[in-house]
Residue, then its C-alpha position, 0 to 999 in steps of 0.5 A: x500500500x502506497x504511503x499519503x499523510x496530508x495534514x495543513x496546519x494553521x498558521x498565524x497569518x491569513x494568505x498563508x498554507x501550512x503543508x505537512x506531507x509525507x508521500x510516494x505519489x507523483x504528482x501530475x503537471x499543475x500550477x499554483x496561484x500563489x508563491x510557495x517555498x519548503x524544505x525536503x524534509x526525507x528522502x529526494x524528489x523531480x520534478x518540472x518547472x520554470x527552469x526545466x526539470x530538477x531534483x531536491x534531495x533532503x534538507x535543499x529549500x524548494x520554490x514554485x512561483x504563481x502560474x509555474x507549470x511543476x509536477x512531483x515525483x518521488x526518487x525512490x520507494x520510500x518516497x518523500x517528505x516536505x514541509x511547504x508554505x503557500x504565500x498568496x501574491x499579496x503579502x509577498x508583494x506587501x513584504x517587498x515593498x516592505x524591503x526594497x522600500x518601493x513597489x516590487x510585483x517583479x521579483x520571484x524565486x529563481x531557483x526551483x531547488x535552492x543551492x543555498x542553506x536555508x533549509x532552517x531559515x525555513x523551518x523557524x518561519x513554519x514553525x513561526x506560523x504553525x505553532x505560536x499564538x503571536x503573530x509578531x516571530x511569524x511576521x519577522x521570520x517571514x521577513x527575513x526570509x523573503x529578503x533572501x529568496x525573492x529576487x529578480x527574474x534571470x534575462x533568460x526565463x522560460x523558452x515558449x511561443x509567446x504573442x499577444x494573440x495567446x496572451x490574450x486568450x490566456x487572460x480569457x481563461x484566467x478572466x472567466x474560467x467557469x466558461x464552458x470554451x471550444x476550441x474553436x472558441x479559443x484559437x479564434x480569439x488566438x487566430x490560429x488554425x486550431x492545431x496551430x493553437x494547440x501547440x502554441x499554449x502547450x508550448x505557451x503555459x506547458x499546458x493543453x487549453x483543456x488544462x489550464x482551465x481546469x488548472x484556473x477552475x481549481x484555482x478559483x474554487x481554492x479561493x473560494x474554499x479559504x474564505x468558507x465557503x462550503x464546497x460544494x459551492x465552490x465547485x459550481x462558482x468555479x465551474x465544475x460539474x460537481x461536488x465530486x469532480x471538484x473533490x478528485x481534482x483537488x485530492x489529484x493535485x492538492x493532496x487533499x480534500x477542498x472538506x479539510x483544506x477549509x478546515x485549516x484555513x477557517 
């Protein structure tokens, strides 16, 4: 029987979700609408990232940016264990404005596996934000860690096709993910044939149009759950067929159920 333990401790900071996981599961290609930073505590994993395929062993800090397509495959039969914090972009942008003393929306995690010895600093933050009743220790630790990990993007970033039409399609899907778009409609907006659009969109985002739309619906549902919306209502509002459909997709991508996620952030 496979190993899969996934818990979400409550945090002292709104807009921050904590995860403690120990699993041998492989996670499919997906993306988050939050910044993620964590540590591999045991074992190792291989994953796709915005910088190509990377491997992370125990003690390494791992990161992901909003919209960055990635997956996760355990290296070894015993799986891997990790702790993770997911930060709403507003939290990160506010912290960066304090750190840089100006508006700083053009910073990101540039290392999907950070080579620097930052695991202990992350663990200090994780403990402060999940086990302290006072918010101050977590706020201090977050500012210190982000000041060391967020940087301006490298000059060469994502090797992908990019046209105005494709970006219009992506914006349209982000703004209305509940809409049952068809391939003909999307390719017409992009100004391409269906096949050319399918290949170009997949190159740009790392996901097919359908997979991208499902991710956008997941983000919409996650945001609703974080606000306390019931899973059934969140499923309907975000464009899923029903609550069972949301449950299946949510567990596959996030490792926990919508109900447990809502409870952790309530």
